[in-house]
BALOBA-1460 file (C-alpha; in Angstrom, 3 decimals):
// residues 210
<rec num="1" residu="m" x="8.178" y="4.892" z="-54.905"/>
<rec num="2" residu="n" x="10.794" y="5.382" z="-57.587"/>
<rec num="3" residu="l" x="10.575" y="4.384" z="-61.238"/>
<rec num="4" residu="f" x="13.781" y="4.106" z="-63.258"/>
<rec num="5" residu="r" x="13.274" y="4.911" z="-66.953"/>
<rec num="6" residu="l" x="16.005" y="4.388" z="-69.529"/>
<rec num="7" residu="d" x="15.793" y="5.217" z="-73.238"/>
<rec num="8" residu="a" x="18.331" y="4.315" z="-75.906"/>
<rec num="9" residu="s" x="16.794" y="5.516" z="-79.174"/>
<rec num="10" residu="i" x="18.903" y="7.877" z="-81.269"/>
<rec num="11" residu="l" x="15.638" y="9.257" z="-82.760"/>
<rec num="12" residu="p" x="13.681" y="10.269" z="-79.661"/>
<rec num="13" residu="g" x="11.054" y="12.195" z="-81.589"/>
<rec num="14" residu="t" x="9.903" y="9.131" z="-83.525"/>
<rec num="15" residu="s" x="10.974" y="6.302" z="-81.228"/>
<rec num="16" residu="a" x="8.806" y="3.190" z="-81.390"/>
<rec num="17" residu="s" x="10.325" y="1.801" z="-78.204"/>
<rec num="18" residu="a" x="9.658" y="5.078" z="-76.378"/>
<rec num="19" residu="e" x="6.007" y="5.000" z="-77.448"/>
<rec num="20" residu="i" x="5.617" y="1.654" z="-75.705"/>
<rec num="21" residu="a" x="7.539" y="2.826" z="-72.648"/>
<rec num="22" residu="d" x="5.495" y="6.042" z="-72.413"/>
<rec num="23" residu="i" x="2.268" y="4.065" z="-72.079"/>
<rec num="24" residu="a" x="3.700" y="1.809" z="-69.384"/>
<rec num="25" residu="e" x="5.103" y="4.816" z="-67.523"/>
<rec num="26" residu="a" x="1.756" y="6.629" z="-67.681"/>
<rec num="27" residu="e" x="0.050" y="3.691" z="-65.991"/>
<rec num="28" residu="w" x="2.698" y="3.675" z="-63.262"/>
<rec num="29" residu="t" x="2.535" y="7.432" z="-62.621"/>
<rec num="30" residu="a" x="-1.278" y="7.367" z="-62.559"/>
<rec num="31" residu="a" x="-1.093" y="4.804" z="-59.756"/>
<rec num="32" residu="h" x="1.792" y="6.572" z="-57.982"/>
<rec num="33" residu="p" x="1.259" y="10.331" z="-58.410"/>
<rec num="34" residu="e" x="3.555" y="10.947" z="-55.479"/>
<rec num="35" residu="g" x="6.304" y="8.798" z="-56.963"/>
<rec num="36" residu="t" x="9.519" y="9.959" z="-58.591"/>
<rec num="37" residu="v" x="10.901" y="9.024" z="-62.000"/>
<rec num="38" residu="t" x="14.660" y="8.787" z="-62.476"/>
<rec num="39" residu="r" x="15.420" y="9.217" z="-66.168"/>
<rec num="40" residu="r" x="18.460" y="8.454" z="-68.261"/>
<rec num="41" residu="h" x="18.403" y="8.922" z="-72.039"/>
<rec num="42" residu="l" x="21.437" y="7.383" z="-73.682"/>
<rec num="43" residu="g" x="20.447" y="8.521" z="-77.154"/>
<rec num="44" residu="t" x="20.428" y="12.239" z="-76.331"/>
<rec num="45" residu="d" x="22.927" y="12.215" z="-73.461"/>
<rec num="46" residu="a" x="25.455" y="9.533" z="-74.317"/>
<rec num="47" residu="l" x="27.953" y="8.309" z="-71.773"/>
<rec num="48" residu="p" x="31.662" y="8.918" z="-72.444"/>
<rec num="49" residu="g" x="32.997" y="6.219" z="-74.738"/>
<rec num="50" residu="d" x="36.158" y="5.732" z="-72.687"/>
<rec num="51" residu="a" x="34.453" y="5.638" z="-69.294"/>
<rec num="52" residu="w" x="34.169" y="1.858" z="-69.054"/>
<rec num="53" residu="a" x="37.858" y="1.267" z="-69.767"/>
<rec num="54" residu="l" x="38.824" y="3.943" z="-67.254"/>
<rec num="55" residu="a" x="36.493" y="2.530" z="-64.586"/>
<rec num="56" residu="t" x="37.765" y="-1.003" z="-65.156"/>
<rec num="57" residu="t" x="41.443" y="-0.100" z="-65.056"/>
<rec num="58" residu="g" x="40.786" y="2.243" z="-62.150"/>
<rec num="59" residu="a" x="39.315" y="-0.575" z="-60.101"/>
<rec num="60" residu="f" x="42.616" y="-2.435" z="-60.392"/>
<rec num="61" residu="t" x="44.660" y="0.640" z="-59.510"/>
<rec num="62" residu="a" x="45.486" y="1.732" z="-55.983"/>
<rec num="63" residu="e" x="43.226" y="4.636" z="-55.038"/>
<rec num="64" residu="a" x="46.139" y="7.006" z="-54.499"/>
<rec num="65" residu="d" x="47.452" y="6.224" z="-57.977"/>
<rec num="66" residu="r" x="44.210" y="6.626" z="-59.911"/>
<rec num="67" residu="s" x="44.118" y="9.266" z="-62.624"/>
<rec num="68" residu="p" x="41.433" y="11.986" z="-62.607"/>
<rec num="69" residu="g" x="39.778" y="10.197" z="-65.520"/>
<rec num="70" residu="q" x="39.680" y="6.914" z="-63.605"/>
<rec num="71" residu="l" x="38.209" y="8.620" z="-60.537"/>
<rec num="72" residu="d" x="35.505" y="10.288" z="-62.626"/>
<rec num="73" residu="a" x="34.676" y="7.035" z="-64.412"/>
<rec num="74" residu="l" x="34.421" y="5.076" z="-61.170"/>
<rec num="75" residu="a" x="32.131" y="7.737" z="-59.711"/>
<rec num="76" residu="l" x="29.947" y="7.589" z="-62.826"/>
<rec num="77" residu="a" x="29.787" y="3.795" z="-62.678"/>
<rec num="78" residu="a" x="28.728" y="3.928" z="-59.028"/>
<rec num="79" residu="t" x="26.022" y="6.485" z="-59.837"/>
<rec num="80" residu="l" x="24.602" y="4.394" z="-62.679"/>
<rec num="81" residu="a" x="24.499" y="1.260" z="-60.529"/>
<rec num="82" residu="e" x="22.832" y="3.181" z="-57.703"/>
<rec num="83" residu="e" x="20.129" y="4.535" z="-60.029"/>
<rec num="84" residu="l" x="19.170" y="0.999" z="-60.934"/>
<rec num="85" residu="q" x="19.440" y="-0.476" z="-57.464"/>
<rec num="86" residu="n" x="17.255" y="2.264" z="-55.956"/>
<rec num="87" residu="a" x="14.371" y="1.580" z="-58.341"/>
<rec num="88" residu="d" x="11.087" y="0.109" z="-57.127"/>
<rec num="89" residu="a" x="10.156" y="-0.478" z="-60.772"/>
<rec num="90" residu="a" x="12.013" y="-0.093" z="-64.054"/>
<rec num="91" residu="i" x="11.216" y="0.562" z="-67.706"/>
<rec num="92" residu="l" x="13.874" y="0.272" z="-70.402"/>
<rec num="93" residu="a" x="13.181" y="1.308" z="-74.002"/>
<rec num="94" residu="v" x="15.911" y="-0.246" z="-76.119"/>
<rec num="95" residu="p" x="15.621" y="-0.595" z="-79.916"/>
<rec num="96" residu="l" x="17.592" y="-3.008" z="-82.041"/>
<rec num="97" residu="y" x="20.359" y="-1.434" z="-84.147"/>
<rec num="98" residu="n" x="22.422" y="-3.368" z="-86.704"/>
<rec num="99" residu="y" x="21.068" y="-6.662" z="-85.357"/>
<rec num="100" residu="g" x="22.190" y="-5.980" z="-81.784"/>
<rec num="101" residu="v" x="22.276" y="-3.417" z="-78.995"/>
<rec num="102" residu="s" x="23.846" y="-0.055" z="-79.718"/>
<rec num="103" residu="q" x="27.290" y="0.851" z="-78.448"/>
<rec num="104" residu="h" x="25.916" y="3.557" z="-76.150"/>
<rec num="105" residu="f" x="23.581" y="1.070" z="-74.449"/>
<rec num="106" residu="k" x="26.385" y="-1.481" z="-74.135"/>
<rec num="107" residu="t" x="28.552" y="1.204" z="-72.524"/>
<rec num="108" residu="w" x="25.809" y="1.789" z="-69.951"/>
<rec num="109" residu="v" x="25.575" y="-1.933" z="-69.139"/>
<rec num="110" residu="d" x="29.348" y="-2.243" z="-68.842"/>
<rec num="111" residu="l" x="29.546" y="0.779" z="-66.548"/>
<rec num="112" residu="v" x="26.738" y="-0.505" z="-64.335"/>
<rec num="113" residu="i" x="28.584" y="-3.792" z="-64.000"/>
<rec num="114" residu="a" x="31.791" y="-1.901" z="-63.243"/>
<rec num="115" residu="g" x="29.984" y="0.011" z="-60.528"/>
<rec num="116" residu="a" x="28.146" y="-2.899" z="-58.935"/>
<rec num="117" residu="g" x="30.196" y="-5.965" z="-59.771"/>
<rec num="118" residu="p" x="29.559" y="-8.632" z="-62.405"/>
<rec num="119" residu="t" x="27.127" y="-10.758" z="-60.397"/>
<rec num="120" residu="t" x="25.202" y="-8.248" z="-58.263"/>
<rec num="121" residu="p" x="21.440" y="-8.757" z="-58.780"/>
<rec num="122" residu="l" x="20.600" y="-5.056" z="-58.985"/>
<rec num="123" residu="l" x="16.977" y="-5.640" z="-60.024"/>
<rec num="124" residu="k" x="16.213" y="-8.592" z="-57.760"/>
<rec num="125" residu="g" x="12.512" y="-8.476" z="-56.912"/>
<rec num="126" residu="t" x="12.020" y="-5.380" z="-59.100"/>
<rec num="127" residu="p" x="9.233" y="-5.453" z="-61.700"/>
<rec num="128" residu="t" x="10.919" y="-4.494" z="-64.961"/>
<rec num="129" residu="v" x="9.496" y="-3.780" z="-68.412"/>
<rec num="130" residu="l" x="11.670" y="-4.024" z="-71.506"/>
<rec num="131" residu="a" x="10.208" y="-2.230" z="-74.528"/>
<rec num="132" residu="t" x="12.110" y="-3.132" z="-77.664"/>
<rec num="133" residu="a" x="11.464" y="-2.273" z="-81.302"/>
<rec num="134" residu="l" x="12.852" y="-3.860" z="-84.455"/>
<rec num="135" residu="g" x="12.611" y="-2.387" z="-87.933"/>
<rec num="136" residu="g" x="12.318" y="-5.737" z="-89.703"/>
<rec num="137" residu="g" x="10.994" y="-9.196" z="-88.955"/>
<rec num="138" residu="y" x="13.157" y="-11.752" z="-87.193"/>
<rec num="139" residu="g" x="10.711" y="-14.455" z="-86.167"/>
<rec num="140" residu="p" x="10.430" y="-18.031" z="-87.446"/>
<rec num="141" residu="g" x="10.078" y="-18.153" z="-91.219"/>
<rec num="142" residu="a" x="11.375" y="-14.613" z="-91.797"/>
<rec num="143" residu="p" x="14.358" y="-14.226" z="-94.166"/>
<rec num="144" residu="r" x="16.416" y="-12.986" z="-91.220"/>
<rec num="145" residu="a" x="15.060" y="-15.260" z="-88.546"/>
<rec num="146" residu="g" x="17.581" y="-15.533" z="-85.760"/>
<rec num="147" residu="w" x="19.313" y="-12.257" z="-86.605"/>
<rec num="148" residu="d" x="17.931" y="-10.520" z="-83.515"/>
<rec num="149" residu="h" x="21.018" y="-10.538" z="-81.307"/>
<rec num="150" residu="s" x="19.618" y="-7.797" z="-79.094"/>
<rec num="151" residu="t" x="16.642" y="-9.310" z="-77.265"/>
<rec num="152" residu="p" x="18.446" y="-12.440" z="-75.985"/>
<rec num="153" residu="y" x="21.292" y="-10.262" z="-74.678"/>
<rec num="154" residu="l" x="18.854" y="-7.896" z="-72.956"/>
<rec num="155" residu="e" x="17.030" y="-10.806" z="-71.338"/>
<rec num="156" residu="r" x="20.331" y="-12.289" z="-70.179"/>
<rec num="157" residu="v" x="21.407" y="-9.044" z="-68.512"/>
<rec num="158" residu="l" x="18.098" y="-7.845" z="-67.079"/>
<rec num="159" residu="a" x="16.656" y="-11.168" z="-65.954"/>
<rec num="160" residu="d" x="19.552" y="-13.576" z="-65.535"/>
<rec num="161" residu="i" x="22.309" y="-11.305" z="-64.212"/>
<rec num="162" residu="w" x="20.347" y="-8.520" z="-62.543"/>
<rec num="163" residu="e" x="17.378" y="-10.797" z="-61.684"/>
<rec num="164" residu="g" x="14.637" y="-8.369" z="-62.627"/>
<rec num="165" residu="e" x="11.046" y="-9.619" z="-62.778"/>
<rec num="166" residu="l" x="11.058" y="-9.072" z="-66.519"/>
<rec num="167" residu="t" x="8.214" y="-8.444" z="-68.957"/>
<rec num="168" residu="v" x="9.285" y="-8.083" z="-72.586"/>
<rec num="169" residu="i" x="7.208" y="-6.096" z="-75.079"/>
<rec num="170" residu="k" x="8.620" y="-6.594" z="-78.546"/>
<rec num="171" residu="r" x="7.365" y="-4.804" z="-81.645"/>
<rec num="172" residu="e" x="8.766" y="-5.838" z="-85.032"/>
<rec num="173" residu="l" x="8.347" y="-4.418" z="-88.556"/>
<rec num="174" residu="t" x="8.467" y="-0.780" z="-87.437"/>
<rec num="175" residu="l" x="9.926" y="0.233" z="-90.821"/>
<rec num="176" residu="a" x="7.212" y="-1.419" z="-92.896"/>
<rec num="177" residu="a" x="5.068" y="1.706" z="-93.149"/>
<rec num="178" residu="t" x="7.800" y="3.761" z="-94.799"/>
<rec num="179" residu="t" x="10.151" y="1.313" z="-96.504"/>
<rec num="180" residu="p" x="9.740" y="0.360" z="-100.187"/>
<rec num="181" residu="g" x="9.494" y="-3.389" z="-100.615"/>
<rec num="182" residu="m" x="7.759" y="-3.913" z="-97.268"/>
<rec num="183" residu="e" x="4.279" y="-2.937" z="-98.459"/>
<rec num="184" residu="e" x="2.841" y="-6.437" z="-98.110"/>
<rec num="185" residu="l" x="3.913" y="-6.498" z="-94.465"/>
<rec num="186" residu="r" x="2.087" y="-3.348" z="-93.455"/>
<rec num="187" residu="d" x="-1.078" y="-5.031" z="-92.199"/>
<rec num="188" residu="l" x="0.988" y="-7.376" z="-90.061"/>
<rec num="189" residu="a" x="3.071" y="-4.439" z="-88.858"/>
<rec num="190" residu="q" x="-0.091" y="-2.601" z="-87.793"/>
<rec num="191" residu="e" x="-1.286" y="-5.672" z="-85.924"/>
<rec num="192" residu="q" x="2.037" y="-5.820" z="-84.098"/>
<rec num="193" residu="h" x="1.821" y="-2.119" z="-83.288"/>
<rec num="194" residu="t" x="-1.659" y="-2.443" z="-81.841"/>
<rec num="195" residu="a" x="-0.685" y="-5.518" z="-79.835"/>
<rec num="196" residu="a" x="2.423" y="-3.797" z="-78.454"/>
<rec num="197" residu="l" x="0.457" y="-0.791" z="-77.226"/>
<rec num="198" residu="a" x="-2.102" y="-3.037" z="-75.545"/>
<rec num="199" residu="a" x="0.700" y="-5.035" z="-73.933"/>
<rec num="200" residu="a" x="2.243" y="-1.774" z="-72.726"/>
<rec num="201" residu="r" x="-0.951" y="-0.804" z="-70.950"/>
<rec num="202" residu="d" x="-1.208" y="-4.197" z="-69.290"/>
<rec num="203" residu="a" x="2.465" y="-4.170" z="-68.316"/>
<rec num="204" residu="g" x="2.186" y="-0.660" z="-66.916"/>
<rec num="205" residu="k" x="-0.781" y="-1.640" z="-64.771"/>
<rec num="206" residu="a" x="1.096" y="-4.673" z="-63.492"/>
<rec num="207" residu="l" x="4.140" y="-2.504" z="-62.839"/>
<rec num="208" residu="a" x="2.000" y="-0.066" z="-60.866"/>
<rec num="209" residu="g" x="0.480" y="-2.871" z="-58.846"/>
<rec num="210" residu="n" x="3.898" y="-3.870" z="-57.590"/>
Protein backbone atom coordinates (compact mmCIF):
# COMPACT_ATOMS: atom_id res chain seq x y z
CA UNK A 1 0.00 0.00 0.00
CA UNK A 2 1.26 3.45 -0.90
CA UNK A 3 0.04 6.78 0.43
CA UNK A 4 0.84 9.94 -1.52
CA UNK A 5 1.18 13.01 0.72
CA UNK A 6 1.55 16.51 -0.68
CA UNK A 7 2.02 19.71 1.33
CA UNK A 8 1.97 23.25 -0.02
CA UNK A 9 2.32 25.47 3.05
CA UNK A 10 5.16 27.99 3.00
CA UNK A 11 5.14 27.88 6.85
CA UNK A 12 5.54 24.17 7.57
CA UNK A 13 6.24 24.66 11.25
CA UNK A 14 2.86 26.27 11.91
CA UNK A 15 0.77 24.90 9.05
CA UNK A 16 -2.93 24.49 9.81
CA UNK A 17 -3.46 22.36 6.72
CA UNK A 18 -0.56 20.09 7.70
CA UNK A 19 -2.05 19.59 11.17
CA UNK A 20 -5.19 18.20 9.57
CA UNK A 21 -3.21 16.08 7.12
CA UNK A 22 -0.97 14.70 9.90
CA UNK A 23 -3.97 13.30 11.74
CA UNK A 24 -5.38 11.66 8.62
CA UNK A 25 -1.96 10.23 7.76
CA UNK A 26 -1.52 8.83 11.28
CA UNK A 27 -4.78 6.91 10.95
CA UNK A 28 -3.65 5.50 7.60
CA UNK A 29 -0.19 4.47 8.82
CA UNK A 30 -1.66 2.87 11.96
CA UNK A 31 -3.80 0.66 9.73
CA UNK A 32 -0.99 0.04 7.22
CA UNK A 33 2.28 -0.18 9.19
CA UNK A 34 3.87 -1.97 6.28
CA UNK A 35 2.81 0.71 3.82
CA UNK A 36 4.97 3.37 2.23
CA UNK A 37 4.42 7.12 2.14
CA UNK A 38 5.56 9.10 -0.89
CA UNK A 39 6.02 12.72 0.15
CA UNK A 40 6.31 15.93 -1.80
CA UNK A 41 6.50 19.29 -0.02
CA UNK A 42 6.09 22.17 -2.43
CA UNK A 43 6.57 24.81 0.24
CA UNK A 44 10.06 23.67 1.25
CA UNK A 45 11.14 22.08 -2.03
CA UNK A 46 9.53 24.15 -4.76
CA UNK A 47 9.47 22.98 -8.34
CA UNK A 48 11.37 25.03 -10.94
CA UNK A 49 9.22 27.93 -12.08
CA UNK A 50 10.06 27.40 -15.75
CA UNK A 51 9.54 23.63 -15.76
CA UNK A 52 5.95 23.69 -16.98
CA UNK A 53 6.72 25.89 -19.99
CA UNK A 54 9.71 23.72 -20.87
CA UNK A 55 7.70 20.50 -20.53
CA UNK A 56 4.86 21.90 -22.63
CA UNK A 57 7.06 23.20 -25.42
CA UNK A 58 9.16 20.05 -25.23
CA UNK A 59 6.13 17.89 -25.86
CA UNK A 60 5.61 19.68 -29.17
CA UNK A 61 9.27 19.39 -30.14
CA UNK A 62 10.79 16.41 -31.90
CA UNK A 63 12.71 14.33 -29.35
CA UNK A 64 16.02 14.78 -31.16
CA UNK A 65 15.57 18.55 -31.10
CA UNK A 66 14.63 18.95 -27.44
CA UNK A 67 16.88 21.11 -25.30
CA UNK A 68 18.41 19.73 -22.08
CA UNK A 69 15.97 21.89 -20.13
CA UNK A 70 13.00 20.45 -22.02
CA UNK A 71 14.22 16.89 -21.45
CA UNK A 72 14.64 17.52 -17.72
CA UNK A 73 11.21 19.14 -17.46
CA UNK A 74 9.50 16.30 -19.29
CA UNK A 75 11.20 13.77 -17.02
CA UNK A 76 10.08 15.73 -13.96
CA UNK A 77 6.51 15.92 -15.26
CA UNK A 78 6.46 12.16 -15.83
CA UNK A 79 7.78 11.54 -12.31
CA UNK A 80 5.15 13.76 -10.70
CA UNK A 81 2.33 12.09 -12.63
CA UNK A 82 3.66 8.65 -11.72
CA UNK A 83 3.78 9.53 -8.01
CA UNK A 84 0.09 10.33 -8.10
CA UNK A 85 -0.97 7.44 -10.29
CA UNK A 86 0.86 4.90 -8.10
CA UNK A 87 -0.99 5.97 -4.95
CA UNK A 88 -3.49 3.69 -3.24
CA UNK A 89 -4.60 6.69 -1.16
CA UNK A 90 -3.75 10.38 -1.22
CA UNK A 91 -3.66 13.31 1.19
CA UNK A 92 -3.10 16.86 -0.02
CA UNK A 93 -2.61 19.75 2.42
CA UNK A 94 -3.17 22.93 0.45
CA UNK A 95 -3.83 26.30 2.14
CA UNK A 96 -5.46 29.28 0.50
CA UNK A 97 -3.11 32.15 -0.38
CA UNK A 98 -4.29 35.51 -1.74
CA UNK A 99 -7.76 34.08 -2.35
CA UNK A 100 -6.50 31.21 -4.52
CA UNK A 101 -3.93 28.45 -4.82
CA UNK A 102 -0.28 29.40 -4.63
CA UNK A 103 1.91 29.54 -7.71
CA UNK A 104 4.05 26.62 -6.54
CA UNK A 105 0.98 24.39 -6.18
CA UNK A 106 -0.33 25.50 -9.57
CA UNK A 107 3.06 24.64 -11.09
CA UNK A 108 2.74 21.13 -9.64
CA UNK A 109 -0.75 20.68 -11.12
CA UNK A 110 0.38 21.97 -14.51
CA UNK A 111 3.39 19.65 -14.54
CA UNK A 112 1.29 16.64 -13.57
CA UNK A 113 -1.05 17.42 -16.43
CA UNK A 114 1.93 17.83 -18.75
CA UNK A 115 3.20 14.44 -17.67
CA UNK A 116 -0.08 12.55 -17.84
CA UNK A 117 -2.22 14.45 -20.31
CA UNK A 118 -5.08 16.86 -19.65
CA UNK A 119 -7.84 14.27 -19.21
CA UNK A 120 -6.09 11.29 -17.58
CA UNK A 121 -7.99 10.29 -14.40
CA UNK A 122 -4.88 9.76 -12.28
CA UNK A 123 -6.82 9.30 -9.04
CA UNK A 124 -9.70 7.23 -10.39
CA UNK A 125 -10.91 4.95 -7.61
CA UNK A 126 -8.35 6.42 -5.18
CA UNK A 127 -9.61 7.67 -1.80
CA UNK A 128 -8.29 11.21 -1.51
CA UNK A 129 -8.36 13.70 1.36
CA UNK A 130 -7.97 17.42 0.73
CA UNK A 131 -7.02 19.39 3.85
CA UNK A 132 -7.34 23.10 3.23
CA UNK A 133 -7.00 26.05 5.58
CA UNK A 134 -8.15 29.64 5.15
CA UNK A 135 -7.08 32.55 7.32
CA UNK A 136 -10.40 34.39 7.09
CA UNK A 137 -14.05 33.53 6.65
CA UNK A 138 -15.52 33.07 3.19
CA UNK A 139 -18.87 31.42 3.84
CA UNK A 140 -22.36 32.84 3.32
CA UNK A 141 -22.83 36.14 5.13
CA UNK A 142 -19.10 36.82 5.55
CA UNK A 143 -17.78 40.14 4.18
CA UNK A 144 -15.70 38.17 1.69
CA UNK A 145 -18.15 35.43 0.90
CA UNK A 146 -17.30 33.94 -2.46
CA UNK A 147 -13.68 35.08 -2.38
CA UNK A 148 -12.39 31.53 -1.88
CA UNK A 149 -11.14 30.77 -5.38
CA UNK A 150 -8.98 27.92 -4.14
CA UNK A 151 -11.37 25.20 -2.95
CA UNK A 152 -13.53 25.09 -6.11
CA UNK A 153 -10.38 24.83 -8.25
CA UNK A 154 -8.99 22.04 -6.07
CA UNK A 155 -12.26 20.13 -6.26
CA UNK A 156 -12.35 20.57 -10.04
CA UNK A 157 -8.84 19.15 -10.46
CA UNK A 158 -8.87 16.39 -7.85
CA UNK A 159 -12.42 15.12 -8.30
CA UNK A 160 -13.55 16.16 -11.77
CA UNK A 161 -10.35 15.84 -13.80
CA UNK A 162 -8.39 13.25 -11.85
CA UNK A 163 -11.55 11.50 -10.54
CA UNK A 164 -10.37 11.00 -6.98
CA UNK A 165 -12.86 9.81 -4.37
CA UNK A 166 -12.58 13.16 -2.63
CA UNK A 167 -13.19 14.15 0.98
CA UNK A 168 -12.68 17.85 1.71
CA UNK A 169 -11.75 19.07 5.20
CA UNK A 170 -11.90 22.84 5.27
CA UNK A 171 -10.89 24.97 8.24
CA UNK A 172 -11.53 28.72 8.10
CA UNK A 173 -10.58 31.60 10.42
CA UNK A 174 -7.09 30.26 11.16
CA UNK A 175 -5.82 33.82 11.71
CA UNK A 176 -8.47 34.78 14.24
CA UNK A 177 -6.38 33.82 17.26
CA UNK A 178 -3.57 36.21 16.40
CA UNK A 179 -5.07 38.96 14.26
CA UNK A 180 -6.32 42.24 15.78
CA UNK A 181 -9.92 42.92 14.81
CA UNK A 182 -10.85 39.23 14.69
CA UNK A 183 -11.30 38.80 18.45
CA UNK A 184 -15.05 38.26 18.25
CA UNK A 185 -14.50 35.39 15.82
CA UNK A 186 -12.19 33.41 18.06
CA UNK A 187 -14.85 31.16 19.59
CA UNK A 188 -16.13 30.30 16.13
CA UNK A 189 -12.56 29.74 14.95
CA UNK A 190 -11.96 27.31 17.81
CA UNK A 191 -15.14 25.44 16.94
CA UNK A 192 -13.94 25.14 13.35
CA UNK A 193 -10.54 23.94 14.53
CA UNK A 194 -12.04 21.25 16.72
CA UNK A 195 -14.41 20.14 13.97
CA UNK A 196 -11.59 19.96 11.42
CA UNK A 197 -9.45 17.74 13.64
CA UNK A 198 -12.38 15.41 14.28
CA UNK A 199 -13.10 15.28 10.55
CA UNK A 200 -9.44 14.48 9.93
CA UNK A 201 -9.61 11.47 12.22
CA UNK A 202 -12.75 10.21 10.52
CA UNK A 203 -11.31 10.81 7.06
CA UNK A 204 -8.08 9.06 7.98
CA UNK A 205 -9.96 6.01 9.22
CA UNK A 206 -12.00 5.92 6.03
CA UNK A 207 -8.82 6.34 3.99
CA UNK A 208 -7.24 3.43 5.85
CA UNK A 209 -10.28 1.26 5.27
CA UNK A 210 -9.87 1.61 1.54
